[in-house]
Biotite code that builds the C-alpha atoms (Angstrom):
import biotite.structure as struc

atoms = struc.array([
    struc.Atom([-8.099, 4.897, -7.811], chain_id="A", res_id=1, res_name="MET", atom_name="CA", element="C"),
    struc.Atom([-7.807, 8.533, -8.035], chain_id="A", res_id=2, res_name="ASN", atom_name="CA", element="C"),
    struc.Atom([-5.647, 11.202, -7.101], chain_id="A", res_id=3, res_name="ASP", atom_name="CA", element="C"),
    struc.Atom([-6.685, 12.235, -3.719], chain_id="A", res_id=4, res_name="GLU", atom_name="CA", element="C"),
    struc.Atom([-6.795, 8.390, -2.851], chain_id="A", res_id=5, res_name="GLN", atom_name="CA", element="C"),
    struc.Atom([-3.169, 8.084, -4.456], chain_id="A", res_id=6, res_name="LEU", atom_name="CA", element="C"),
    struc.Atom([-2.078, 10.814, -2.234], chain_id="A", res_id=7, res_name="GLU", atom_name="CA", element="C"),
    struc.Atom([-3.479, 9.140, 0.874], chain_id="A", res_id=8, res_name="ILE", atom_name="CA", element="C"),
    struc.Atom([-1.459, 5.832, -0.223], chain_id="A", res_id=9, res_name="LEU", atom_name="CA", element="C"),
    struc.Atom([1.268, 7.676, -0.844], chain_id="A", res_id=10, res_name="THR", atom_name="CA", element="C"),
    struc.Atom([1.212, 9.381, 2.655], chain_id="A", res_id=11, res_name="GLU", atom_name="CA", element="C"),
    struc.Atom([1.018, 5.776, 4.364], chain_id="A", res_id=12, res_name="VAL", atom_name="CA", element="C"),
    struc.Atom([4.288, 4.780, 2.883], chain_id="A", res_id=13, res_name="PHE", atom_name="CA", element="C"),
    struc.Atom([6.288, 7.576, 3.050], chain_id="A", res_id=14, res_name="ARG", atom_name="CA", element="C"),
    struc.Atom([5.305, 7.695, 7.185], chain_id="A", res_id=15, res_name="THR", atom_name="CA", element="C"),
    struc.Atom([5.934, 3.823, 7.485], chain_id="A", res_id=16, res_name="LEU", atom_name="CA", element="C"),
    struc.Atom([8.884, 4.511, 6.167], chain_id="A", res_id=17, res_name="PHE", atom_name="CA", element="C"),
    struc.Atom([10.131, 7.760, 6.966], chain_id="A", res_id=18, res_name="ASN", atom_name="CA", element="C"),
    struc.Atom([10.874, 8.765, 3.484], chain_id="A", res_id=19, res_name="ASN", atom_name="CA", element="C"),
    struc.Atom([9.221, 11.561, 2.516], chain_id="A", res_id=20, res_name="PRO", atom_name="CA", element="C"),
    struc.Atom([10.722, 11.637, -0.747], chain_id="A", res_id=21, res_name="GLU", atom_name="CA", element="C"),
    struc.Atom([9.228, 7.875, -1.965], chain_id="A", res_id=22, res_name="LEU", atom_name="CA", element="C"),
    struc.Atom([6.948, 7.829, -4.963], chain_id="A", res_id=23, res_name="ASN", atom_name="CA", element="C"),
    struc.Atom([4.749, 4.666, -5.416], chain_id="A", res_id=24, res_name="LEU", atom_name="CA", element="C"),
    struc.Atom([5.643, 3.555, -9.073], chain_id="A", res_id=25, res_name="ASP", atom_name="CA", element="C"),
    struc.Atom([3.441, 0.413, -10.197], chain_id="A", res_id=26, res_name="ASP", atom_name="CA", element="C"),
    struc.Atom([6.413, -2.040, -10.374], chain_id="A", res_id=27, res_name="GLU", atom_name="CA", element="C"),
    struc.Atom([7.622, -0.769, -6.945], chain_id="A", res_id=28, res_name="LEU", atom_name="CA", element="C"),
    struc.Atom([8.228, -3.731, -4.479], chain_id="A", res_id=29, res_name="VAL", atom_name="CA", element="C"),
    struc.Atom([9.233, -4.066, -0.868], chain_id="A", res_id=30, res_name="ALA", atom_name="CA", element="C"),
    struc.Atom([13.120, -4.975, -2.382], chain_id="A", res_id=31, res_name="THR", atom_name="CA", element="C"),
    struc.Atom([13.030, -1.415, -3.267], chain_id="A", res_id=32, res_name="ASP", atom_name="CA", element="C"),
    struc.Atom([12.343, 0.170, -0.076], chain_id="A", res_id=33, res_name="VAL", atom_name="CA", element="C"),
    struc.Atom([15.075, 0.285, 3.216], chain_id="A", res_id=34, res_name="PRO", atom_name="CA", element="C"),
    struc.Atom([12.525, -0.910, 5.988], chain_id="A", res_id=35, res_name="GLY", atom_name="CA", element="C"),
    struc.Atom([10.212, -2.811, 4.075], chain_id="A", res_id=36, res_name="TRP", atom_name="CA", element="C"),
    struc.Atom([10.635, -6.077, 5.605], chain_id="A", res_id=37, res_name="ASP", atom_name="CA", element="C"),
    struc.Atom([7.804, -8.623, 6.744], chain_id="A", res_id=38, res_name="SER", atom_name="CA", element="C"),
    struc.Atom([7.058, -7.035, 10.279], chain_id="A", res_id=39, res_name="PHE", atom_name="CA", element="C"),
    struc.Atom([6.424, -3.524, 8.245], chain_id="A", res_id=40, res_name="ASN", atom_name="CA", element="C"),
    struc.Atom([4.769, -4.823, 5.176], chain_id="A", res_id=41, res_name="HIS", atom_name="CA", element="C"),
    struc.Atom([2.039, -5.825, 8.283], chain_id="A", res_id=42, res_name="ILE", atom_name="CA", element="C"),
    struc.Atom([2.104, -2.634, 9.354], chain_id="A", res_id=43, res_name="ASN", atom_name="CA", element="C"),
    struc.Atom([1.224, -1.089, 5.959], chain_id="A", res_id=44, res_name="LEU", atom_name="CA", element="C"),
    struc.Atom([-1.091, -3.691, 4.908], chain_id="A", res_id=45, res_name="ILE", atom_name="CA", element="C"),
    struc.Atom([-2.914, -2.759, 8.866], chain_id="A", res_id=46, res_name="ILE", atom_name="CA", element="C"),
    struc.Atom([-2.466, 1.086, 8.093], chain_id="A", res_id=47, res_name="ASN", atom_name="CA", element="C"),
    struc.Atom([-4.179, 0.607, 4.651], chain_id="A", res_id=48, res_name="ILE", atom_name="CA", element="C"),
    struc.Atom([-7.372, -0.664, 6.074], chain_id="A", res_id=49, res_name="GLU", atom_name="CA", element="C"),
    struc.Atom([-7.595, 1.815, 8.798], chain_id="A", res_id=50, res_name="GLU", atom_name="CA", element="C"),
    struc.Atom([-6.827, 4.778, 6.714], chain_id="A", res_id=51, res_name="GLU", atom_name="CA", element="C"),
    struc.Atom([-9.250, 3.709, 3.549], chain_id="A", res_id=52, res_name="PHE", atom_name="CA", element="C"),
    struc.Atom([-11.503, 1.770, 5.941], chain_id="A", res_id=53, res_name="GLY", atom_name="CA", element="C"),
    struc.Atom([-11.326, -1.718, 4.109], chain_id="A", res_id=54, res_name="VAL", atom_name="CA", element="C"),
    struc.Atom([-10.071, -5.444, 5.036], chain_id="A", res_id=55, res_name="LYS", atom_name="CA", element="C"),
    struc.Atom([-8.367, -7.123, 2.920], chain_id="A", res_id=56, res_name="PHE", atom_name="CA", element="C"),
    struc.Atom([-8.305, -11.285, 2.466], chain_id="A", res_id=57, res_name="THR", atom_name="CA", element="C"),
    struc.Atom([-5.554, -13.425, 2.939], chain_id="A", res_id=58, res_name="ASN", atom_name="CA", element="C"),
    struc.Atom([-5.984, -14.528, -0.856], chain_id="A", res_id=59, res_name="ALA", atom_name="CA", element="C"),
    struc.Atom([-5.989, -10.110, -1.739], chain_id="A", res_id=60, res_name="GLU", atom_name="CA", element="C"),
    struc.Atom([-2.712, -9.596, 0.281], chain_id="A", res_id=61, res_name="ILE", atom_name="CA", element="C"),
    struc.Atom([-1.199, -12.486, -1.555], chain_id="A", res_id=62, res_name="GLU", atom_name="CA", element="C"),
    struc.Atom([-1.542, -11.239, -4.836], chain_id="A", res_id=63, res_name="LYS", atom_name="CA", element="C"),
    struc.Atom([-0.308, -8.234, -4.052], chain_id="A", res_id=64, res_name="MET", atom_name="CA", element="C"),
    struc.Atom([3.439, -8.805, -5.869], chain_id="A", res_id=65, res_name="GLN", atom_name="CA", element="C"),
    struc.Atom([3.825, -5.163, -6.361], chain_id="A", res_id=66, res_name="ASN", atom_name="CA", element="C"),
    struc.Atom([1.983, -1.453, -5.758], chain_id="A", res_id=67, res_name="VAL", atom_name="CA", element="C"),
    struc.Atom([0.392, -1.797, -9.092], chain_id="A", res_id=68, res_name="GLY", atom_name="CA", element="C"),
    struc.Atom([-1.180, -5.054, -7.583], chain_id="A", res_id=69, res_name="ASP", atom_name="CA", element="C"),
    struc.Atom([-1.880, -3.363, -4.234], chain_id="A", res_id=70, res_name="LEU", atom_name="CA", element="C"),
    struc.Atom([-2.940, -0.213, -6.001], chain_id="A", res_id=71, res_name="LYS", atom_name="CA", element="C"),
    struc.Atom([-5.724, -2.048, -8.044], chain_id="A", res_id=72, res_name="LYS", atom_name="CA", element="C"),
    struc.Atom([-7.165, -4.195, -4.935], chain_id="A", res_id=73, res_name="ILE", atom_name="CA", element="C"),
    struc.Atom([-7.480, -1.064, -3.204], chain_id="A", res_id=74, res_name="LEU", atom_name="CA", element="C"),
    struc.Atom([-9.452, 0.176, -5.861], chain_id="A", res_id=75, res_name="ALA", atom_name="CA", element="C"),
    struc.Atom([-11.986, -2.395, -5.973], chain_id="A", res_id=76, res_name="ILE", atom_name="CA", element="C"),
    struc.Atom([-12.168, -2.270, -2.413], chain_id="A", res_id=77, res_name="LYS", atom_name="CA", element="C"),
    struc.Atom([-12.567, 1.426, -1.806], chain_id="A", res_id=78, res_name="ILE", atom_name="CA", element="C"),
    struc.Atom([-15.347, 1.395, -4.622], chain_id="A", res_id=79, res_name="SER", atom_name="CA", element="C"),
    struc.Atom([-16.993, -1.157, -3.078], chain_id="A", res_id=80, res_name="GLY", atom_name="CA", element="C"),
])
């Protein structure tokens, strides 16, 4: 994932969780972010899919245990 892609991903998180100071550390998990509940998790996935023009499978989503996992899977999807 390049810097531009990371900036876009960060902006998706910051917008959804209304937190302009949010930084995407690889170890970041839902319990670290106020408002990141199951409903917003679905919104997050949808927003990322729309922003990057990708579609995650259920298996890929289940593998996402933290932001680092998300970034790895997204990078693979983006590179095709």
